[in-house]
N, C-alpha and C positions, 0 to 999 in steps of 0.2 A: 348184415340190416341191422337196425336199431329196432326195437319193440316200438309199433305203431301209435301205442297209448306214451311213452316217453314224451316228454320237450324236446324237441329237439331241433336243431340248423342246419340250412343248405350248407355243404362243404365246402361251396364256391366261397362263404365268405370268411370261413376260414382258412380258403388259402390267399386271400389278400391280407388278412394279418401273417402269413406265415413270406409271403412275397414281402413286405413290409419290413418285416425283421432281416431279412434276407440283404435288400437295398443298406439297413442301415450295420448291416455286420452284424446284428444281434445271434448270440446261440439262442435259441429251444432248446428244451428236455427234448432227447431222439427218441426217446419212447413215447411222447406224447404225439410228436409229427408224425411218426410212422403208422400210427395208432389213426390219426385224420386222413390220412394219404390213403388207406382203404375204406373209408367209411362212403357208405350212400350217403348216409346221413347222421350228422353230429350230435350224439347228447347233450344237453344241455352243458351237463355238469363238465362235458370235455371242455365245451365253448367257455367256461368258467376258468377253467387250468392255461386253458390257452392266453387267454385275456392278463389272466395275473402273472404268465412268465413272460409275456410280450412287454405289460408297462414296468415288473420290476427288473426285466435286462436294459429297457432302456432307461431309466430313470430321467424320465421326461414327460413333466406333468399335461403336458399339452399332446402324447401320443394320443390318444384318441381321437382327438381332433384333425391331427396330421393326418390318421389312417384314412378318416372321413372323406378328406379333400384327396385323395388317393382312389375311391372305389369308384370301379367303374359298370357298367352298366353290365356286363357277363356275372358279377361276383353276387349277383341277387338272384342268380338262377333262372328260370323262365319267366318271371315276374318282373325282372327287367327290361327285358324286350317288349314284355307285353305294356308297360308303362309307356316306353317313348313310342309306340307306335300307336298309340289315340291319338285322335283328331285336336284335343284341347287339354289344356293342364287340367281343367276341373274333372276330365272325364278318367284322367291318370290318376288322379288323388282319390277318384271313387275308388278305382279297381286296387289302387294299392291297401283302402280299409279292407276290403273284400281278400286278398290276396296274399297278405302281411305274411301270413302262416305259412307259407309256401317257401318262405324266406328265412324265418325262425319264430320260434314262442317265445324270445325276448321282450315283447311287449305288442301294446295296440295303439293302433293309428285312428282317431276321429275326426272328426272335420265339424266346423262351426263358425258362423256369423255372428257379429258383433257389429250393429250401424253399417259403415261402408268398410270394415273389413273384414277378413276372412284367416281362418286359423287352422292349420292340423296339427293337432294333440298328440304328442307322443308317452302315452303313460307303459315305463318299463317293469317288466318283472325279474327283476335281477338282485341279486344277494353278493355278487361280486363286482369289486369295480365299476360300481354302477354310473359315476359322474363322467367316467374317462369312456363308457359305451354310451351313453347321449350325448355326450359331445361328436362321438364318431358318426350315429346315427343322423344328427341334425346340420351335420355338418355335411354329410353324403347327400341329403335331402336338397340342401342348396346348391350344392355343385352340379349334381344332377339334375335340377329343375333350370337350371340356366341353361346347359346343354342341351338340354331336351327344347327349348325355346327360342334356339340360336341368340341367346344372351339376354333376352327381353327382358326375363322375369328380374323383377325389382321387389324384394322383399320390405317388408318393413321393420323387421328385422326378427332374433332369433334369443327366446326368453327360456331360461335354462332356471331348473328348482332347485342347482346346489348353487353351492358359493362358487368365485372361481378359484379354480386350480394354479393360477401361477397369476404374474401382474399384469392390468388388462391392456397394456403395451403391447405384452407378450402377444394377446390374441391378435388385436390389432394389426401384428405384423402379419399374420396368417392369412385375414378372413375380411374382405370389406364389406360388413353388414352390421348393422347396430346391434349390438349383445348388452344382454338385458340377466342380472342375476336375481338367485335367492326370490324367484318368481312362483306364483303357487302351481305351474305346471310347466311341462317344457313345451313348446311349441315354435312354429314358423308361422309369421303373420305378412300378412298382405293384401293390398287392395283387392276389393270384390270383381274389381273389374278385368282382373288378371287371369280368372277363372276362363277367360275366354281365349289366350293367348294360344295360338296355334303351334302345332310341336311339329319339328322340321324333318324327324322320320316318320308320321302319321303312315299308316297302311293297314286299311281296314280288313282286307283280307289275312293278311298275316294274325289282325291284333284276333280274329275271331278263331285263328287256329292256335294260338298261343293261350286264350283263352280255354277252350279245350282241354289241352295240356294242363293248366293251372286247374281245372276244375277235376282232374283225374289226380293230380297230388293231392291236391284236396282232402280228396276223399279214402286215398291210399294214407294219408297222416290218421284220419282217425277224426277231421275237422268238424265232419256233419254228424258225427255217433251223439247219441244222446248225453253219453259223458260228458262233452264237449259242451253241449245246450247246458247241461244242469251247471258247468262250469262255469258259462258265462253268465247265466242269469242268477249263481251264489255272487260274484265279483261286481254284477251291479247292483244287486241287494243283498247285502252279509248280513243284515239281521233276517233275514227269512228264514222259515225251517222249511221241513220237509215238505210240509202239505201245500203251504204258498207256492212252492216252486213249482211242486206236481200239476197243482191248478194253471199255471203258466203252459205246463205242457199238454194240457187238456187231460191229464192223466188221474189215476187217484194215490195217494199213499203208498197203499200197500201193491200195486198196479207199478210204479215206480223201483220202488227196491226192487219187486222180480226184476223187471227188464235191465238195472241197471248189475242185479246179478248176473245176466249172462252173459254181462261182459265183465264179469268178474272183478264187480266193484261195488262197492256202496254207498249212499248218499251221506252217509257220517264222514268216512273216508274225501270224498272229494269236496264234501264242504270245509272239513279242516284244511284241507288240502291251499286253498282258496285263500283261508282265514289265514291260514300261516303267514302265504306271500305279502297278502295286504299290511298285514302285522310287521314283517319285517321290513316292508317300503316307506308305511307310515314311521316308525321307529328312525331308521334312516334319515329321515326329514324331519327328525327334531319333532315329531309330534308328543303330545302330553298321554302317559299310558291312560290315564282315564278318557281320555278323547276315545282314543284307538279300541279301548273295552267298551265302549259304548256306540261308538259305531259297528262294531261286530256284531252286538249283541246279548253280549254277557251280562250279566243280574249284576254285576259289579268290578270293580277292578283286580279284586282277591283271585277271584273266578279266572278271569283272564292270566293275572301274571302264573296262575296253576298249568294253566292249559299250554301258556306260551313255554314254558319251562320243560313240560314234556315234551312240545314239538324240537323246540333247540337244542336243549339239554342246557340253556343257560336261564337268567333270568334277563326282563326287558331291560332294566337298567343295564346287565353287566352285556348285554348284546348293541347296546348304545356305544356304551365303552370299547368294548373291540373296534367299532366302525371307526370312534375315535383315534385308537392306537394303530389303524392301518391307516388313516390320512396323513 
């Protein structure tokens, strides 16, 4: 079993990728598939390897989208069943936001309303094949939501933060939903009234059992640990320092350091880990280096460049260029 402090993904999601590769006649590295077969949780780094191998072997720019349309409830671990046993779509989306880490640590979901529209946002924390993986997540949300509501769910559209990976006509042949690209964020939109849509598999008794199981899994994964709470606060407020974060946790800065040390961690290492991920995501979205430096609270652009080179081994400019080369 992997270290509970390490970011991970349910092996069932990896199985979906392997099964899709088998259906397509693709050959994935045997050593990688063997590792995945015996893992109770799949480290995110292994999942990165799997996605790279899958997309490279397929040669299909829409491999992620196709995979998302093949995802089944069982591929989402116990959370998949928890979502479909909720009474309404609105309740299911609230559970998704809470229990998404059981599926994997690759991103976060948020729900917001604007006028008469609701948007379920997906913020990825991925450095490998991010556009393909985002398309897989959004396509699976669309497919499973339609299935869970007996086909009554009618989306307003799906918005992607990245540029199209293939001609728009290729997308239209696969997915019958308005698609928008180069958006500020990734989200699925629909009218507010659809939050009340009933779900065909609603089962309150089973839902309560599955929620307890999901709570146990979250606890085992360390999602309720102090370090996880610190990381979440830093992700939301990347400019904040130790004292401000500690204040939100009703601790002194010194006490926060002591408690993190009990978990074998430090505030500095946690903060830099989150800053690194935010920086990588922002660079992949082609944001200006100066803007990223300001967002993360660096004194100036040069200080950020030095830190980023220490984190990644390359400058921000080179990191962006490598991303373009991979595309």
